[in-house]
N, C-alpha and C positions, 0 to 999 in steps of 0.2 A: 771175447776180446776185452782187455782192460781199458777203461776210459783213459784217454791220453792225458787228461788233466790231473791224474793222480799217480804217485810213484808206483812202479810195478811191483816191487818187492821190498818189504821192510829190511831184509838182509842187505839188498843192494844199497838202499839209502844209508843204512848204518855203516856199511863199508866205505861208502863215499864220504860220509861225515868224518870218519877216522882219517882218511887220506887228506881231506881238506885241512883238518886241524894240523896234520903233520907238515903240510907245506905252507900253512898260514895264509890261505886265501879263501875267498868266498866262492860259492858255486856260481858257475856261469849262468847267466839269465838271458831271456829273450832280448831284453833291453841292451845287452852288450853288443848285439849285432848292429851294424849301420842299418838305417831304414831300407827296406826292400822295395824296389820299384815295380810297378805294373809294366807290362809290355809283352810283346810277342804273343798276343791273345790271352795272356795270363793276368788275372786280377787277384792280388794277394788278399788273403783273409787274415786269420790269426797266426801268431807265431808263438810257439811254446819252447821254452828253453830247457836245458838239461835238468834243471832243478825240478821241473814239472814232470819230466819223463823218467826220472830215476836213473839217469845216465850221466856221463861225464862231459862229452863233447858234442852231443847230438842235439840238433834243433829240428822241430817239426813245423812245417808251414802249410796251412790250408790255402786253397786257391780254387778259382773257377777258370774253365777254359771251354770254349764252344765245341772243341773237338772231342771232349770226353765228358760224359754225363756222370756226375758223382753218385747218382742214384743206382748205378750198376756196380758200385763198390760195397764191400761189407760194412764200412763205416759211414756210408751215405754221403761222402764228399771226397773230392780230390785232395790229396796231400802229398808232400814229399818230405823225406828226412835227409838232412845234411849233417854229416859228421865231419867236424873240422880237425885239422892237425893240432897238436898241443900248443904250438906257438902262434897259431893263426891270429888271435886277438892282440898279441903283443908284438907283432912284426908287420912288415910291409911286403913280405915275400909272396910269390905266386906259387901255385902247387898243381901237380897233375891231378886228374879226376878219375875215379872208378865208379861207374854206374852199376847198381845192384838191382836185379829184377827178382820178384817173388814168384811163388808157385800158385797153382789153383788152390783156392781156399785161403790164401794169404792176403796181406796188404803191404803198404809201404813200411809197416812196422816189423815185418818178418825177420829181416836181417839184423835189426838192432833192438828187438824186443824179445825178452827171454822166451825160448832158449837161443835165439839168434845172437851171435857173439861177434859180429863184424867189427864193432867199435874196439873191442879188446884185440882182435886179430890184427887190425890195422894200426895199433898203437906204435908210435915211434917211426912209422913208415913215411910220414910227410906227404900224405895223400888225402884229398877230399873225397869222402864217400857220398854218393847221392843215391838214396834208396827210393825207388819210384813206385807209384801206384799203377797197377795194370788191370784193375777190375776183378770181379769175382772169378770170371773165367774168360778174360779178354783176349788171351793168346797173342798179345802184342802185335796186332795187325789192324788194318782198317777193315771193318766188318762189311760184308756183303749185304746183310740185313740190319738196318738201323732202327727197326721198329720198337726195340726195347729201350731206346735212348742212344745218343751219339756214342759210338765206340770206334772212333778213329784214333786208336792208340798210337799208331806209328806217326801220324801227323802231330799229335799232341807231344810225344816225346822227342821226336827228331826235329820238327820244325819250330816248336814252341819252347819246350822245357830246357833243352840243351842250351840254346842261345840265351834263355832267361837266366840260367845258372851262371853262364859265362859273364853276363852283364852284372849280376848281383854279388858274385863271389870272386875272390882273387885266384881264378884258375889260370892255367896255361892253355889258352883256348884254341888248340890245334890237335890234329890227329896224333901227332907224335907223343902227346901227353894225355891221351884219353883212352880209357879201357872200359869194357862192359862185360858183366858176368851175371849169370842167373842160375836158378835151381828149378828143376822140373819144367813146368810151363815157361818159367823165366829162362831156363837153359835154351829152350827153343827160341824165345824172344831175343836173347843176346845174339845168337847166331843169325837169326833172321835180320836183325838190324845191321849186323856186321857185313853180311853179304850184299844187302841192299844199299848200304852206305859205307863202302870201304874207305871213303875219304874221311870218315869221322873217327874211326877207332883203330888204334895200333895194336890192340890185344883184345881177344874175345875168349871167354871161358864158359863152359857149360858143365853143370853138375847134375847128373841124372836127368838130362834133358830129353824131352820128346822131340827129337831133332829130325826125324824122317817122316814127313807128312804122307809119304807113299807106302809106309808100313801100315798094314791093316790094324795091328794092335794099337798103334798111335792114333790112327783115325778113330777107332772105337773109343779110345780114352778122351780124345778131344770132344767128340759129339756127346759122349756120356757126361763130361764135365758141364757142358752147356745145358743139357736136360736137367742135371742135378740142381743147377742154380735157377731153373725156371726161365731160361733164355731160349731163343729160337735155335732149334737143333742144327740148322744149316746156316746160322747167323755169321759165324766167323769166316768160313772159307767156302760156303756154298755147298752144292751137291757133291758128296764124296764118291759117287758111283760113276765109273767110266761109261761114256766119254764126256761126262759133264763136270769132271773134277779138275777143270783147268786152273782154278785158283789154288787148289791144294798143290798142284805142280809148280805154279809160278812162285809160290811162297815157300818152297821146300829147300832148306839149306843143302841137302844131299844133292839134289838135281843141279844146284847152282854153286857147288863147292869151289869151282874154278874162280869165282868172284872173291874168294877169301885169300887169294894169293897176295902176299905182302902184308898180311895181318898175323901177328902171333896168336897161336891157337892152343888152348888147354882143354882137354876133355877128361872127365872123371865119371865113374859110375861103379856101383857095387853089384854083387851077384844075387842079392836077395836071400841068401841061404842061412844067414845067422839070425834073422828076425823071427819072432813068434807071431807076428801079425801077417796073416796070409795075404791080405790086400796089399800091404806094403811090399811084400815079397814079389807078388805078381807085377805090380807097377814098376818096381825097380828092375826086374828082369827085362821088361819091355823097353825101358829106357836104356838099359845096357846094350840090348840088341840093336836098337836104333843108333846109338852112339858108335857101336862097332862098325855099323854100315857106313856111317859118315867117315870114320877113321880110315876104312878101307878105300873109300873114294878119294880121300885126300892123298893117301899113299899112291894110288894109281896115277894121280895127277902130278905127283912129285912135289906136293905142297908140304913144307915142314909143319909138324904139329906134335903135341905131346898128348898121348892117350894112356890113361891109367885105369885099368879095371882092378880096383883095389880089393875085390872079393868081399870078405866079411870078417868080423871080429878082429879089427885092426885099430891101431891107435897112432895118433901123431899130434904133437903140439899141445898135449893135455886133453885131447878130444878122442873119444872112443866111438867106433862105428860098427854096428852089427850087420852092415851090408844092406840095410833096408832103405826105404824111401822116406827119410826123416831128417830133421834138422841137425841131429848129432853128427850124421855123416857129412852134411853139407858144411857144417862148421869145420870139420876135419879137412874137407876138400879145399876150402878157402885157405886154411892155415898152410896146407901143402903148396897151394898155388900162388900165394901172395908174393913170394919172391920172384916167380916167373913174370907175374903181372908188372911188378915194379921195375924189373929189368927192361921191360919194353916201353915203359912210359916215363921213366925218370930222366 
């Protein structure tokens, strides 16, 4: 991971400099934001502006919260990235919000740090992006086993972070103007939060999500991710073996798909057949199968949704996807999906 205090790419900085000269303005800085308030269990730390991140409209805020221990993140602390619309600092308008969730192995930087391209994809859309930290392998849930440190991710995000964002930024703070999307682990997280809190989100999107916790391949992937990061193997959802798997069932979007009624739903996955990385191929096939199961359940319940199995070796919006489990495909999926999201929250 690149240190957040240094620009990520010389090329990006150079391109930004050219653009700034062209419009005759200075780079946005952390100081350009109004002071951020503590509250909702959150204590604000440092604020880094676009000029420090090598980006155009994205700010990074470090923080502490008793519900989530920063030591179980890859960067050793909690942080959130907020990407503002182009006219945010020069207007008094309010904006809809899209929360973006990262995958296993990622951080809050995944969607807006190369190769994540959400800042560019959302350009001109008039939406605030909030890219959140979910731990090394936090799975966006309140953990059964807290022995490795506090991992009440659902409480942190839903009870603390969302109201903190609404208090500190000019959002439209209601369901009608709020969406959530995620990739891989974050695809599960987005659907988990959406079915548990249908009053919060008017649209949910999953890209290659591990969305069926009763699929044995997904259970293996979840427990494997915890072991890989040195975390308790049964920490997130408890025992995966029947009849002790009650938490796995209670937190499964497929089992509770009926609670997504009234929420706009987008589902995307690839077939894993175009990538030369065998691990990426296997993971993507598992995610695709789980997503197809959810789509089938939604169809059976008569719940409208959009499900695209885009296969492999496809392109859209300047992004090319080999069908694997990687950021190139997720950039493409977001580019395909952003219009549907905005239609539901504008």
